[in-house]
C-alpha positions, 0 to 999 in steps of 0.5 A: 500501467495504473497510477494513483497519487496522493499528497500527505501532510507529514514527514517522510520518515513517519510516512515510510514507517506507517506504510511498511510496519506490519502493526500500522499496515493492519490499521490502514490497509482497507478500501472501506470500513467493512474490510480489514487486514487481519494478518500482515507479514512484511520483511522489507528488503530486496528479495524478501516476501510480503503477505497481507490478508484482506477480508470482509469483517463479516468473513464472507470474502477475502484474499491474500495480497502477496509477492516479493520485493525486487528493489528497496530504496529507503524513504524513496522507493518500493518495487515488487512483483506479485505472485501472478508476475504483475509488477508495481512500485511505490514512490515517496517524494518530499514536497516541502513539509509534505510527501507525495506518494505515487503507487503504479501497478499493472492491473489484473486485466484491462477491463478491471483497470478502472475498478482496481485504480478506484480500490487502490485510491480508496486504500491510499486515501485511508492511509493518508487519513491514518498518517495525518491523524496518527498520534505517537 
């Protein structure tokens, strides 16, 4: 398993909503400025599916990140299984005025684990920036 963690200076409710609502996922779910997420389908309940289309802005590459939610504990835990049967989870823990977000996942292969960890770390750093600069 690969794990990536970050501390976000925001209330748990804001972190949860910005992580789970499609209109927000589209704004932060990318690892670099040349990527974007033009489509998000997210039904956040156990047994429901999600699909995030991630693509290069120039249209030269892209993929769908999709799976099924296996366990949801509001403001605390999201567990899911991807279409290739890999599992993952995201934990949200209150630490004072901050939220510790930890994403843990099975890499595609052992060889790709470090690349996928860097990709995930870039995405959650982008999420942190989005949350901490979010104006309601």
